[in-house]
KEGUMI-878949 format. One line per field, with one value per residue (C-alpha): residue number from 1; residue in one letter; x, y, z. Coordinates in nm, 3 decimals. Example, Ala and Ser with C-alpha at 12.3 -4.5 7.8 and 13.67 -1.06 7.14 Angstrom:
<pases>
n: (1,2)
res: (A,S)
x: (1.230,1.367)
y: (-0.450,-0.106)
z: (0.780,0.714)
</pases>
This chain:
<pases>
n: (1,2,3,4,5,6,7,8,9,10,11,12,13,14,15,16,17,18,19,20,21,22,23,24,25,26,27,28,29,30,31,32,33,34,35,36,37,38,39,40,41,42,43,44,45,46,47,48,49,50,51,52,53,54,55,56,57,58,59,60,61,62,63,64,65,66,67,68,69,70,71,72,73,74,75,76,77,78,79,80,81,82,83,84,85,86,87,88,89,90,91,92,93,94,95,96,97,98,99,100,101,102,103,104,105,106,107,108,109,110,111,112,113,114,115,116,117,118,119,120,121,122,123,124,125,126,127,128,129,130,131,132,133,134,135,136,137,138,139,140,141,142,143,144,145,146,147,148,149,150,151,152,153,154,155,156,157,158,159,160,161,162,163,164,165,166,167,168,169,170,171,172,173,174,175,176,177,178,179,180,181,182,183,184,185,186,187,188,189,190,191,192,193,194,195,196,197,198,199,200,201,202,203,204,205,206,207,208,209,210,211,212,213,214,215,216,217,218,219,220,221,222,223,224,225,226,227,228,229,230,231,232,233,234,235,236,237,238,239,240,241,242,243,244,245,246,247,248,249,250,251,252,253,254,255,256,257,258,259,260,261,262,263,264,265,266,267,268,269,270,271,272,273,274,275,276,277,278,279,280,281,282,283,284,285,286,287,288,289,290,291,292,293,294,295,296,297,298,299,300,301,302,303,304,305,306,307,308,309,310)
res: (M,E,L,P,E,M,W,P,T,R,Q,L,Q,H,A,Q,I,S,S,A,L,Q,T,F,S,A,S,V,R,N,L,P,G,A,S,G,N,L,A,R,D,T,L,A,M,Q,L,V,A,S,L,R,R,E,D,Y,Y,R,R,V,Q,E,R,P,V,T,A,R,R,A,D,P,N,S,G,T,F,D,A,E,R,A,V,A,Y,H,M,Q,N,G,N,V,E,E,A,A,W,L,V,F,L,M,T,H,F,A,R,P,A,S,S,G,W,L,R,L,Q,Q,V,Y,G,R,L,G,A,G,V,W,D,W,Q,T,V,S,N,N,P,Q,A,M,I,S,W,L,A,A,N,W,M,N,I,G,G,K,F,G,N,H,R,K,Y,E,S,L,R,P,N,S,N,R,S,F,G,D,V,L,L,S,Y,V,G,W,I,G,P,T,G,H,Q,A,F,F,A,A,K,I,Q,Q,T,G,N,N,P,A,T,I,F,D,A,L,Y,R,S,M,S,V,K,T,F,G,R,L,A,K,F,D,Y,L,A,L,I,G,R,Y,G,I,A,P,I,E,P,G,S,A,Y,F,K,G,A,T,G,P,A,S,G,A,R,L,L,F,T,G,S,R,T,G,A,A,T,E,A,Q,L,Q,S,W,V,D,E,L,D,A,H,L,H,V,G,M,A,V,M,E,D,A,L,C,N,W,Q,K,T,P,T,A,F,V,H,F,K,G)
x: (11.159,10.955,10.818,10.919,10.721,10.533,10.399,10.150,9.870,10.106,10.220,9.946,10.003,10.389,10.301,10.077,10.346,10.640,10.397,10.299,10.662,10.752,10.442,10.561,10.912,10.774,10.535,10.593,10.939,11.231,11.351,11.714,11.794,11.501,11.540,11.633,11.361,11.573,11.612,11.249,11.106,11.325,11.224,10.833,10.921,11.044,10.732,10.538,10.732,10.658,10.252,10.265,10.445,10.157,9.887,10.027,9.985,9.607,9.567,9.717,9.438,9.155,9.168,9.092,9.429,9.461,9.608,9.891,10.024,10.082,10.233,10.608,10.654,10.380,10.584,10.371,10.433,10.455,10.534,10.310,9.999,10.043,10.014,9.708,9.576,9.584,9.424,9.135,9.121,9.128,9.489,9.614,9.887,10.066,10.014,10.200,10.450,10.509,10.554,10.832,11.013,10.974,11.149,11.392,11.505,11.410,11.362,11.687,11.617,11.843,11.663,11.332,11.157,11.374,11.568,11.237,11.076,11.311,11.362,10.963,10.921,11.183,11.337,11.020,10.973,10.677,10.614,10.748,10.443,10.362,10.229,10.486,10.782,10.627,10.566,10.909,11.146,11.459,11.322,11.354,11.684,11.834,11.672,11.847,12.173,12.163,12.048,12.170,12.437,12.152,11.947,11.949,11.883,12.020,11.940,11.758,12.007,11.873,11.957,12.256,12.490,12.250,12.377,12.251,12.530,12.442,12.743,12.736,12.677,12.386,12.227,11.878,11.818,11.907,11.662,11.391,11.416,11.403,11.107,10.910,10.965,10.882,10.539,10.480,10.305,9.970,10.033,10.021,9.651,9.660,9.959,9.857,9.516,9.705,9.908,9.607,9.422,9.748,9.779,9.472,9.286,9.552,9.736,10.038,10.061,10.003,10.275,10.498,10.433,10.501,10.820,10.952,10.904,11.049,11.329,11.432,11.798,11.950,11.624,11.735,11.543,11.469,11.361,11.142,10.988,10.957,10.779,10.552,10.456,10.374,10.158,9.949,9.921,9.778,9.557,9.728,9.675,9.530,9.858,10.065,10.362,10.314,10.674,10.960,11.184,11.524,11.693,11.896,11.836,12.088,11.913,11.591,11.768,12.034,11.722,11.571,11.886,11.962,11.588,11.548,11.929,12.079,12.328,12.317,12.516,12.344,12.289,11.923,11.805,11.584,11.297,11.360,11.366,11.042,10.881,10.953,10.862,10.527,10.486,10.558,10.341,10.043,10.088,10.130,9.918,10.127,10.175,10.508,10.569,10.580,10.783,11.064,11.098,11.097,11.363,11.580,11.576,11.578,11.921,12.088,12.058,11.889,11.917,11.848,11.553,11.664,11.349,11.476,11.320,11.505)
y: (12.648,12.567,12.854,12.817,12.539,12.838,12.962,12.698,12.919,13.156,12.869,12.979,13.351,13.275,13.070,13.341,13.626,13.401,13.385,13.736,13.816,13.591,13.717,14.093,13.998,13.828,14.078,14.411,14.483,14.232,14.153,14.030,14.027,13.757,13.562,13.250,13.033,13.047,13.470,13.500,13.256,13.425,13.759,13.634,13.494,13.826,14.005,13.749,13.802,14.183,14.099,13.903,14.221,14.416,14.169,14.137,14.490,14.468,14.175,14.345,14.628,14.398,14.250,14.433,14.484,14.492,14.786,14.556,14.530,14.905,14.923,14.914,14.765,14.511,14.223,14.174,14.499,14.473,14.813,14.710,14.614,14.909,15.163,14.978,14.988,15.369,15.385,15.170,15.403,15.719,15.842,15.937,16.159,15.834,15.632,15.855,15.901,15.517,15.507,15.771,15.551,15.250,15.395,15.533,15.258,14.992,14.635,14.411,14.004,13.980,14.176,14.281,14.584,14.578,14.921,15.090,14.924,15.008,15.405,15.446,15.280,15.460,15.142,15.052,15.390,15.539,15.599,15.865,15.935,16.225,16.455,16.452,16.443,16.713,16.938,16.913,16.713,16.815,16.606,16.316,16.415,16.454,16.120,15.935,16.090,15.964,15.619,15.522,15.285,15.089,15.065,14.696,14.594,14.728,14.965,14.786,14.702,15.004,15.229,15.111,15.403,15.570,15.608,15.682,15.840,16.196,16.372,16.154,16.350,16.128,16.169,16.091,16.426,16.605,16.362,16.415,16.788,16.789,16.570,16.740,17.077,16.924,16.795,17.147,17.245,17.144,16.768,16.524,16.516,16.875,16.869,16.578,16.773,17.090,16.896,16.735,17.067,17.227,16.923,16.776,16.444,16.216,15.966,15.972,16.338,16.377,16.110,16.297,16.650,16.498,16.290,16.637,16.843,16.586,16.768,16.498,16.471,16.144,16.047,15.992,15.855,15.521,15.636,15.891,15.608,15.383,15.638,15.753,15.410,15.304,15.635,15.509,15.127,15.245,15.494,15.785,15.987,15.875,15.824,15.571,15.583,15.647,15.636,15.426,15.728,15.600,15.917,15.847,15.484,15.207,14.869,14.934,15.120,14.835,14.589,14.765,14.818,14.451,14.357,14.559,14.612,14.273,14.453,14.642,14.932,14.935,15.269,15.406,15.740,15.728,15.848,15.571,15.319,15.462,15.453,15.084,14.989,15.182,14.936,14.647,14.750,14.796,14.448,14.295,14.534,14.502,14.872,15.087,14.975,14.623,14.674,14.875,14.641,14.327,14.482,14.567,14.231,14.043,14.223,14.126,13.733,13.739,13.350,13.227,13.335,13.509,13.627,13.923,14.037,14.338)
z: (14.611,14.944,15.173,15.546,15.719,15.952,15.611,15.494,15.384,15.177,14.917,14.650,14.694,14.646,14.340,14.190,14.253,14.098,13.796,13.787,13.800,13.487,13.285,13.363,13.249,12.940,12.836,12.987,13.092,13.096,13.467,13.404,13.775,13.825,13.503,13.653,13.853,14.182,14.167,14.079,14.327,14.607,14.508,14.533,14.875,14.981,14.862,15.052,15.359,15.334,15.265,15.578,15.796,15.657,15.747,16.088,16.144,16.035,16.264,16.559,16.519,16.462,16.808,17.133,17.313,17.702,17.887,17.999,17.638,17.655,17.997,17.962,18.331,18.322,18.192,17.874,17.686,17.331,17.108,16.798,17.037,17.244,16.948,16.870,17.235,17.256,16.898,17.003,17.311,17.130,17.243,16.903,17.082,17.268,16.967,16.759,17.015,17.042,16.674,16.717,16.931,16.753,16.448,16.672,16.865,16.625,16.694,16.671,16.650,16.953,17.232,17.064,17.217,17.532,17.510,17.395,17.665,17.956,17.827,17.803,18.125,18.309,18.400,18.614,18.756,18.547,18.192,17.994,17.805,17.535,17.770,18.010,17.745,17.523,17.827,17.953,17.722,17.909,18.200,17.989,17.852,18.208,18.329,18.041,18.116,18.452,18.343,18.016,18.122,18.294,17.960,17.814,17.453,17.153,16.874,16.573,16.269,16.043,16.355,16.478,16.492,16.737,17.083,17.437,17.534,17.633,17.459,17.162,16.823,16.783,17.101,17.201,17.338,16.995,16.825,17.099,17.097,16.708,16.683,16.932,16.737,16.418,16.565,16.760,17.080,16.965,16.936,16.668,16.587,16.519,16.315,16.101,16.052,15.951,15.705,15.531,15.513,15.354,15.112,15.025,15.045,14.850,15.085,14.867,14.833,15.227,15.290,15.036,15.218,15.549,15.432,15.283,15.585,15.829,16.001,16.288,16.354,16.236,16.050,15.716,15.414,15.599,15.913,15.754,15.541,15.838,16.062,15.825,15.695,16.056,16.090,15.788,15.901,16.249,16.092,16.267,15.958,15.613,15.438,15.237,15.013,14.644,14.577,14.714,14.761,14.595,14.641,14.939,14.934,14.939,14.969,14.781,14.498,14.461,14.474,14.192,13.964,13.996,13.908,13.620,13.492,13.604,13.831,14.144,13.979,13.661,13.485,13.573,13.729,14.042,13.818,13.574,13.885,14.026,13.673,13.643,13.987,13.908,13.628,13.825,14.117,13.851,13.773,14.122,14.334,14.644,14.718,14.775,15.128,15.033,14.712,14.876,15.168,14.960,14.700,14.982,15.117,14.827,14.707,14.990,14.892,14.562,14.523,14.868,15.108,15.432,15.668,15.790,16.126,16.274)
</pases>
């Protein structure tokens, strides 16, 4: 199986991962869901795709980012680079706020960050920055209630049940108020620092404490995982997932069951799945964020690689 043409430098990595999966299955724990060459190579390709995504965030942060990239009304706004810009300029509050907006709106392949951009940029009439919103969240809620029908784009696939309609039972206003309440009046930097002080210096332990404390409306298992993974990727807080958080998971748990039992509904507890994934990661060294993402995408089409972007 060949990698997509735009990934010529990943051929060796793909071959190494596929070989490592085969070795693991033969010598450590059988992987019945990837016993065939096609399924194993497809899983290896999804792992490569997830690793590419992690590398992308690193590359974005390595290069200086211009202010225009962080301005939602500039015409060249890019959410990922906007977070990097704010971190490069010491504005942790705005960086973390944008991570929340990225997680809430997500990024559909069809319209990209358009919905986030138009909300964040007040439809060209300013910026709903963290200082403004945290001081008076109701102002943003009222603005959106008056303008929501003029907002373009879509929510991302993982957030497709969200709504901009002010009287929706999943309204942005409810989500925003719960987020502002979770972070608290002292802001993101102080909030994360306090959690580190309470928890210790282990990145996985801090991640877990934040995950368990996160009380943001409509943020289920995936949104909490995605938000915190981004907070870690950008260095906003020194965290990384030490678990795939299979409790409440659909895609990743189905992928793990398929891989280790041969069936998406195979008999295995969440603790068993995590233990087996830990074993596999000790062999592959890709990390839980990559493992969770790749297993979720692989189980959708286990013998035909599809590059999922949104």
